C-alpha positions in Angstrom: 218.3 -23.7 37.2 220.2 -20.6 37.9 219.2 -17.2 36.9 222.6 -16.8 35.2 221.7 -19.5 32.7 221.8 -18.3 29.3 218.7 -20.4 28.4 216.7 -18.3 30.8 213.5 -17.2 29.1 213.9 -19.5 26.1 212.0 -22.4 27.4 209.3 -22.1 24.6 211.7 -22.3 21.8 213.1 -26.1 22.1 214.7 -26.1 18.7 217.3 -23.6 20.1 218.1 -25.6 23.2 220.9 -27.8 23.9 219.6 -31.4 23.4 220.8 -32.0 27.0 218.5 -29.5 28.4 215.4 -30.3 26.4 212.8 -31.7 28.8 211.4 -35.3 27.9 208.0 -35.4 26.9 205.8 -38.3 27.6 205.6 -40.8 24.6 209.1 -39.7 23.0 212.2 -41.5 23.3 214.9 -40.0 25.6 217.7 -37.8 23.8 221.2 -38.9 24.2 223.8 -36.5 24.6 226.3 -35.8 21.8 229.4 -36.2 23.9 231.3 -34.5 21.2 230.7 -37.3 18.7 229.0 -36.7 15.6 226.4 -39.1 14.5 225.5 -40.0 10.8 222.3 -38.4 9.8 219.4 -41.1 9.1 218.6 -40.9 5.6 215.1 -39.9 4.7 213.1 -42.4 3.2 212.4 -41.6 -0.7 208.8 -40.9 -1.5 207.7 -42.3 -4.8 206.6 -39.8 -7.4 203.0 -39.5 -8.1 201.9 -41.0 -11.4 199.3 -39.8 -13.5 196.6 -41.6 -11.9 197.3 -40.8 -8.4 196.7 -37.8 -6.4 197.9 -34.4 -7.3 200.2 -32.3 -5.3 198.9 -29.1 -4.3 199.6 -26.1 -6.3 200.2 -28.6 -9.3 198.3 -27.3 -12.5 195.8 -29.9 -13.9 197.0 -32.1 -16.8 195.0 -32.4 -20.1 192.4 -30.1 -21.4 189.7 -29.2 -19.2 186.2 -30.8 -18.7 183.1 -29.3 -20.6 181.0 -29.2 -17.5 183.7 -27.2 -15.7 184.2 -24.8 -18.3 180.2 -24.4 -18.5 180.2 -23.9 -14.6 182.9 -21.5 -14.8 181.3 -19.5 -17.6 178.1 -19.4 -15.5 180.0 -18.3 -12.5 181.7 -15.3 -14.1 178.2 -14.1 -15.5 176.7 -14.5 -12.1 179.6 -12.6 -10.8 179.2 -9.9 -13.2 175.5 -9.6 -12.5 176.4 -9.2 -8.7 178.8 -6.7 -9.4 176.5 -4.6 -11.5 173.6 -4.9 -8.8 176.2 -4.1 -5.9 175.6 -7.5 -4.3 177.9 -10.1 -2.7 179.4 -12.4 -5.6 178.1 -16.0 -5.3 180.2 -18.8 -3.8 182.6 -20.7 -6.3 181.1 -24.2 -7.5 182.3 -27.4 -6.0 183.5 -28.4 -9.2 185.8 -25.2 -9.6 187.0 -25.7 -6.1 188.2 -29.2 -6.5 190.3 -28.2 -9.6 191.3 -24.8 -8.4 195.2 -24.5 -7.8 196.4 -23.2 -4.3 197.7 -20.1 -5.2 194.7 -19.0 -7.2 192.4 -16.4 -5.7 189.7 -17.1 -3.1 186.3 -18.6 -3.8 184.6 -15.1 -2.7 186.2 -13.4 -5.5 184.8 -13.7 -9.0 186.9 -15.0 -11.8 188.0 -12.7 -14.2 188.0 -12.8 -18.1 191.7 -13.7 -18.3 191.0 -17.0 -16.5 188.5 -18.0 -19.5 190.3 -20.4 -21.9 189.9 -20.3 -25.6 187.1 -23.0 -25.7 185.2 -21.1 -23.1 185.2 -17.9 -25.4 184.2 -20.2 -28.6 181.3 -21.5 -26.7 180.3 -18.1 -25.7 180.7 -16.6 -29.0 178.6 -19.5 -30.5 175.8 -18.9 -28.0 175.8 -15.2 -29.2 175.7 -16.1 -32.9 172.9 -18.5 -32.4 170.8 -16.1 -30.3 171.2 -13.5 -33.2 170.3 -16.1 -35.9 167.1 -17.0 -34.0 166.0 -13.3 -33.8 165.5 -13.5 -37.5 162.3 -15.4 -37.1 158.9 -13.4 -37.5 155.2 -14.1 -38.0 153.3 -12.2 -40.3 149.3 -12.0 -39.3 146.5 -12.8 -41.6 145.5 -9.2 -42.1 149.1 -8.1 -42.7 151.8 -8.1 -45.4 155.4 -8.1 -44.6 157.9 -5.8 -46.4 161.4 -7.1 -46.4 164.2 -4.6 -46.7 168.0 -5.7 -47.1 170.4 -2.7 -46.3 167.5 -0.3 -46.6 166.4 -1.4 -49.9 163.0 -3.1 -50.4 163.6 -6.6 -51.8 160.2 -8.7 -51.5 156.8 -8.8 -49.8 156.0 -11.7 -47.5 152.7 -13.2 -47.1 150.9 -14.3 -43.7 152.9 -17.1 -41.9 156.3 -17.8 -40.3 159.4 -16.5 -42.3 162.9 -16.1 -41.6 165.3 -13.2 -42.4 168.9 -12.4 -41.8 168.8 -10.3 -38.3 169.6 -6.7 -38.0 171.3 -4.9 -39.5 171.5 -7.2 -42.6 167.6 -7.3 -43.1 164.6 -6.0 -41.7 161.0 -6.4 -42.0 157.9 -4.0 -41.6 154.7 -5.3 -40.9 151.5 -3.6 -42.7 147.9 -3.8 -42.3 146.2 -4.1 -45.6 142.6 -5.2 -44.7 141.4 -3.2 -41.8 140.2 0.4 -42.2 142.2 3.3 -40.8 140.7 6.5 -39.5 142.3 10.1 -39.6 140.5 12.4 -37.5 141.0 16.1 -37.6 139.4 18.9 -35.6 138.1 16.5 -33.2 138.7 16.7 -29.4 140.2 13.2 -29.3 142.3 13.8 -32.7 146.2 14.9 -32.7 145.3 17.7 -34.9 142.4 19.1 -32.7 142.2 22.5 -34.4 138.9 22.7 -36.5 138.9 23.5 -40.2 137.4 27.1 -40.6 135.4 27.2 -44.0 132.9 29.6 -45.8 129.6 28.2 -46.8 127.4 29.2 -49.8 125.4 31.7 -47.6 128.5 33.3 -46.6 128.7 31.7 -43.0 132.0 30.7 -41.4 131.8 27.3 -39.9 134.5 25.0 -38.4 134.5 21.5 -39.3 136.0 18.5 -37.5 136.2 15.7 -40.1 137.5 12.1 -40.5 139.1 10.4 -43.4 138.6 6.6 -43.6 141.3 5.1 -45.8 142.9 1.6 -46.4 146.5 0.5 -47.7 146.0 -1.2 -51.0 149.7 -1.4 -51.9 152.2 -1.7 -49.0 155.4 -1.4 -51.0 154.5 1.9 -52.7 152.9 3.1 -49.2 156.4 2.7 -47.4 158.6 3.7 -49.9 156.8 6.9 -51.3 155.2 8.2 -48.2 156.9 9.7 -45.2 154.0 11.4 -43.7 150.7 9.9 -44.9 148.7 11.5 -42.3 149.9 15.2 -43.3 149.2 14.4 -47.0 145.7 13.2 -46.2 145.0 16.2 -44.1 146.0 18.7 -46.8 144.1 16.8 -49.5 140.8 16.6 -47.4 141.2 20.3 -46.6 141.3 21.2 -50.2 138.6 18.9 -51.2 136.2 20.2 -48.3 136.9 23.8 -49.0 135.5 23.1 -52.4 132.6 21.1 -51.6 131.5 23.2 -48.6 131.5 26.5 -50.5 128.7 25.4 -52.7 126.4 24.1 -49.9 124.3 26.2 -47.2 125.1 26.1 -43.6 121.9 24.1 -42.9 123.0 21.2 -45.0 126.4 21.2 -43.4 124.9 20.9 -40.1 122.8 18.3 -41.3 125.7 16.3 -42.7 127.3 15.9 -39.3 127.5 12.2 -38.2 125.6 11.4 -35.0 127.1 9.1 -32.5 125.7 5.5 -33.2 124.4 6.6 -36.8 124.8 4.9 -39.7 127.8 6.0 -41.8 127.2 3.8 -44.8 125.5 6.7 -46.7 127.2 10.2 -47.1 125.8 13.3 -48.6 126.6 14.0 -52.3 129.0 16.8 -51.6 131.1 14.7 -49.3 131.3 11.9 -51.9 132.3 14.4 -54.6 135.1 15.5 -52.1 136.2 11.8 -51.5 136.4 11.2 -55.4 138.4 14.4 -55.7 140.7 13.2 -52.9 141.1 9.7 -54.5 142.2 11.1 -58.0 144.8 13.3 -56.3 146.1 10.1 -54.3 146.0 8.1 -57.5 148.1 10.9 -59.4 150.8 10.7 -56.8 150.8 7.0 -56.6 150.5 6.6 -52.8 148.9 3.2 -52.6 146.1 4.5 -50.5 142.4 4.2 -51.3 139.9 6.5 -49.4 136.8 4.6 -48.3 134.9 7.7 -46.8 134.9 11.3 -46.0 132.7 12.1 -42.9 132.0 15.4 -41.1 132.3 14.7 -37.1 131.5 18.2 -35.8 130.2 21.5 -36.9 131.5 24.4 -34.8 130.1 27.9 -35.3 132.3 31.1 -34.0 130.4 33.4 -31.5 129.3 36.1 -33.8 128.2 33.5 -36.4 126.2 31.2 -33.9 124.4 34.6 -32.5 123.2 35.5 -36.1 122.3 31.8 -36.9 120.0 31.8 -33.7 118.3 35.2 -34.6 117.9 34.1 -38.2 116.3 30.8 -36.7 114.1 32.8 -34.4 112.9 35.3 -37.4 112.2 32.1 -39.7 110.2 30.5 -37.0 108.1 33.9 -36.6 107.6 34.0 -40.3 106.3 30.4 -40.3 103.9 31.2 -37.5 102.6 34.4 -39.4 102.3 32.3 -42.5 100.4 29.7 -40.7 98.2 32.1 -39.1 97.5 33.7 -42.4 96.8 30.5 -44.1 94.6 29.5 -41.1 92.5 32.6 -41.4 92.1 32.7 -45.1 90.9 29.0 -44.9 88.5 29.8 -42.5 87.3 33.0 -44.2 86.9 30.8 -47.4 84.9 28.2 -45.8 82.6 30.8 -44.1 82.2 32.4 -47.5 81.2 29.1 -49.2 78.8 28.5 -46.6 77.2 31.9 -46.7 77.0 31.7 -50.6 75.1 28.4 -50.1 72.7 29.9 -47.7 72.1 32.8 -50.0 71.2 30.4 -52.8 69.0 28.4 -50.6 67.3 31.5 -49.3 66.8 32.9 -52.8 65.3 29.8 -54.1 62.9 29.8 -50.9 62.0 33.5 -51.3 61.4 33.1 -55.1 59.1 29.9 -54.2 57.3 32.1 -51.4 56.6 34.9 -53.9 55.4 32.6 -56.4 53.1 31.3 -54.0 51.8 34.7 -52.9 51.2 35.5 -56.5 49.1 32.5 -57.1 47.0 33.2 -54.1 46.4 36.6 -55.3 45.3 35.5 -58.6 43.2 32.5 -57.5 41.2 34.9 -54.8 37.5 35.4 -55.5 36.4 38.1 -55.6 39.4 39.9 -57.0 40.8 42.3 -54.5 41.4 45.7 -55.2 44.7 47.3 -56.2 45.0 48.7 -52.9 44.2 45.3 -51.1 46.7 43.7 -53.7 49.6 45.9 -52.6 48.7 45.8 -49.0 49.0 42.1 -49.1 52.1 42.0 -51.2 53.8 44.3 -48.6 52.8 41.9 -45.7 54.0 39.1 -47.5 57.4 40.8 -48.3 57.7 41.8 -44.6 57.3 38.3 -43.6 59.9 37.2 -46.0 62.5 39.7 -45.1 62.1 38.3 -41.4 62.3 34.8 -43.0 65.1 35.4 -45.3 67.4 38.1 -43.7 70.5 37.4 -45.7 68.8 38.4 -49.0 68.4 42.1 -47.7 71.8 42.5 -46.0 74.3 44.7 -47.6 77.7 44.1 -48.9 79.6 45.1 -45.9 77.5 43.0 -43.5 78.0 39.9 -45.7 81.5 40.4 -45.4 81.5 40.9 -41.6 79.8 37.4 -41.4 82.8 35.8 -43.1 85.4 37.4 -40.7 86.5 35.8 -37.2 84.7 37.4 -34.5 86.8 39.0 -31.7 86.5 36.2 -28.9 87.6 33.7 -31.6 90.5 35.9 -32.6 91.6 36.3 -29.0 91.4 32.6 -28.3 93.4 31.7 -31.4 95.8 34.3 -30.8 96.6 32.9 -27.0 96.8 29.3 -28.6 99.5 30.4 -31.1 101.7 32.1 -28.5 101.4 28.8 -26.5 102.6 26.7 -29.6 105.2 29.5 -30.7 108.0 27.3 -29.2 107.4 24.3 -31.4 108.3 25.2 -35.2 105.8 23.5 -37.5 107.1 20.9 -40.1 107.2 21.4 -43.7 104.0 20.3 -45.3 102.0 20.5 -41.8 101.1 24.1 -41.8 97.4 23.5 -42.7 95.0 22.5 -40.3 93.6 18.8 -41.0 90.1 19.8 -39.6 90.1 22.9 -41.7 90.9 21.1 -44.7 88.3 18.4 -44.0 85.6 21.2 -43.6 86.8 22.7 -46.8 86.6 19.4 -48.6 82.9 19.1 -47.4 82.1 22.5 -48.8 83.6 21.9 -52.1 81.6 18.8 -52.7 78.5 19.7 -54.8 75.2 19.5 -52.6 77.0 19.7 -49.2 75.2 23.1 -47.9 75.1 23.4 -44.3 
């Protein structure tokens, strides 16, 4: 081929070459030259049009309504694509059933289907599923210890018993479950309570105390409880505070401290002033028609302010000192009384013996033979009197000596004072101030004929 050939460089485009210059390829028929004669073009064979049962042409829309399974897969694919978009993940691949019926010019399988691609039936199915789920949300269960209060557009219409029930879902109807069998507890002034500030009250002995209390109550009418009360805790706390102020004002501080409930103690019995406060609270609640029944009013904690606590401790110490002094006085007086009664019995015995000895001495003088002279008789009487004085010294003791015999000696007094100082920390209980051994000794002295 010459370099001046116009077909130079166009060998790769055989369709633009002259048929004479197109090289022959293996397996093809040789090309005949035109020689200036036009040949009739061979007619193309007619292709039969595809029938309804034959294969579809690419890009041709499907005939007839879509299959239900295809619609369902299309809806599921759309939902998965939307979720992947929200989670910023890659969209899932298109199902095979959608790829087979998908037209050629449509979007690729990697792109999620838009909502415009959903048909009317797909929308109807989705709406039907949403309505079914909305209606299924109307089922609810009322427990055995509960009552259901049904409201329609905010107005209470009925009360439901325990069991399964159905209502029109929100926002048409709503139900509120109220526990009507278990006890509820409202704590005020306790560390674990919402209202942690203790209630400061004045007692009958003008002492300022802080109380942490609890109100145990139960709902007896759920309809009235829900319709008439917006804040039952605040109402109960105000009524309990009023009742406790009136009850504590008539009681001393010692009784208030004793009324506090100990952990693990029996709470079935309350002091009388707390029962009176509970009755007062219940009367106020019944007058307001609240549907609440107060079961108990309990004192959980008793907190004393700093100055009051110091004064209370000082008063307790003074009271213990008075108790110790009273006990010592009773013990001393009891021992002195015992000694005095023993001394009286001894004096009586010595008087009787002295009289008998004198009678015996007189009889001896009268029975002596010969009769003694007056001087001898006086001498014998003086000797007998001297021996009797030595034998019965109490008869000849003065009043001061007798009183000294009934008092405690110095050694006994010092020992008793040391014992009282050792036992001063323990306060004596009421009714045990008297020594039992001392009382037994007194009983022995009081019995007739029990001289020592």
